C-alpha positions in Angstrom: 157.3 117.7 109.0 154.8 115.1 108.9 154.8 111.8 109.6 153.8 109.3 107.6 150.5 107.4 109.1 152.1 103.6 109.0 154.6 104.9 111.1 152.2 106.2 114.1 150.5 104.2 116.7 147.7 105.4 119.0 148.4 104.5 122.7 146.0 105.0 125.4 147.4 106.6 128.3 145.9 107.6 131.9 147.5 111.0 133.7 147.6 111.6 137.6 148.3 115.5 136.1 148.0 116.9 132.5 151.4 118.3 133.0 152.7 114.5 133.3 151.9 114.0 129.3 155.0 112.2 127.4 156.3 115.0 125.1 158.4 114.7 122.1 161.2 117.4 121.7 160.7 116.7 117.6 157.8 115.3 115.8 160.4 112.7 114.8 162.0 111.9 118.1 161.5 108.0 118.8 161.4 108.5 122.5 159.0 110.3 124.5 160.0 112.1 127.3 158.6 111.3 131.1 158.4 113.7 134.1 158.4 113.0 137.7 155.1 113.2 139.5 156.8 114.0 142.7 159.6 116.3 144.2 162.6 114.7 145.5 166.6 114.4 145.7 168.5 111.3 144.9 172.4 111.9 146.3 175.1 110.3 145.3 175.4 106.6 145.5 171.5 106.3 146.0 168.8 105.2 143.9 165.3 105.9 143.8 161.9 104.8 142.4 160.3 107.6 140.5 156.5 107.7 139.6 155.6 109.3 136.2 152.0 109.5 136.8 151.6 107.7 133.7 150.0 104.3 132.8 149.9 103.2 129.0 147.9 100.5 127.1 150.6 99.1 125.0 148.9 97.0 122.3 149.6 93.4 122.1 152.2 93.2 119.3 153.9 96.4 120.7 156.7 96.9 123.7 157.1 100.2 125.7 160.9 100.6 126.5 162.1 103.0 129.3 165.6 104.2 128.3 167.8 106.9 129.9 167.9 110.4 128.6 171.2 111.2 127.2 171.2 114.6 129.2 171.0 112.3 132.5 174.3 110.2 131.3 176.4 113.2 131.1 175.9 113.9 134.8 175.9 110.3 136.2 172.2 109.3 136.4 170.9 106.5 134.6 168.3 103.9 135.1 169.6 101.4 137.7 167.6 98.3 135.3 169.4 99.7 132.1 166.1 99.5 130.2 162.4 99.1 131.6 160.0 96.5 129.8 156.3 97.3 129.7 154.5 94.7 128.4 151.1 94.9 126.6 149.1 93.7 129.6 150.5 96.1 132.1 148.3 98.7 133.1 149.9 100.5 136.2 152.1 103.5 136.3 155.2 103.9 134.7 158.0 103.8 137.6 161.4 104.5 137.2 164.3 103.1 139.1 167.0 106.1 139.0 170.5 106.0 140.5 172.7 108.6 140.9 176.5 107.6 140.0 177.3 111.0 139.7 179.2 113.3 142.4 176.6 115.8 142.9 172.9 115.5 144.0 170.3 115.2 141.5 167.0 117.5 142.2 163.7 116.3 140.6 161.2 118.9 140.3 157.7 117.7 140.0 156.0 118.2 136.7 159.1 119.7 135.4 162.3 117.3 135.7 162.1 114.6 132.7 163.7 111.7 134.3 163.5 108.8 131.4 162.2 108.5 127.7 159.5 106.3 126.4 160.1 104.0 123.0 156.7 102.0 121.8 158.0 99.6 119.4 156.3 96.3 117.6 158.0 93.2 119.0 158.1 90.0 117.9 156.2 87.4 120.0 158.4 84.3 119.3 157.7 80.8 119.9 160.8 78.9 121.5 161.2 75.4 119.8 163.6 72.6 120.9 166.6 72.2 118.7 166.7 68.7 117.3 170.0 68.8 115.4 173.8 67.9 116.1 176.2 70.5 117.7 178.0 70.9 114.5 174.8 71.8 113.1 174.1 74.4 115.8 177.4 76.1 115.6 177.4 76.3 111.7 178.4 80.4 111.7 181.9 81.6 111.5 181.2 83.0 114.9 180.0 79.6 116.4 179.9 80.0 120.3 182.2 83.1 120.8 180.3 84.9 123.5 180.7 87.9 124.9 183.6 90.2 123.7 184.6 87.5 121.1 184.6 90.3 118.4 187.0 92.6 119.9 
């Protein structure tokens, strides 16, 4: 399948090793797999920072989002901070804080183990202005201030 040109964005990368190049399993996958630059073991209950050996130049107006891989969820290994955010001005290596909530050790093999996935997405750089209306005007939706879990 050919991906339309308007959906592509070239992202410059710097690699510590050619085997660390982010890879998609399928041409239309949103996420590109990130690999570990080192071998290490993460035992149940432990969390460790894992270097991907990849630095990226995210353009202004975009954000890099580092997500768990679904296969890791099956065994209880996950990003300790849920989602990593790579801002446009960050130029260091992408590092992933992994936590093993499973019951078995998680063995990571250098250049081989896929530890996370990177999604690059447009972002709105919002300006935040003070609201000057009344509380009734602020709460003018059916949901109002109903918070976390308010819809069931």
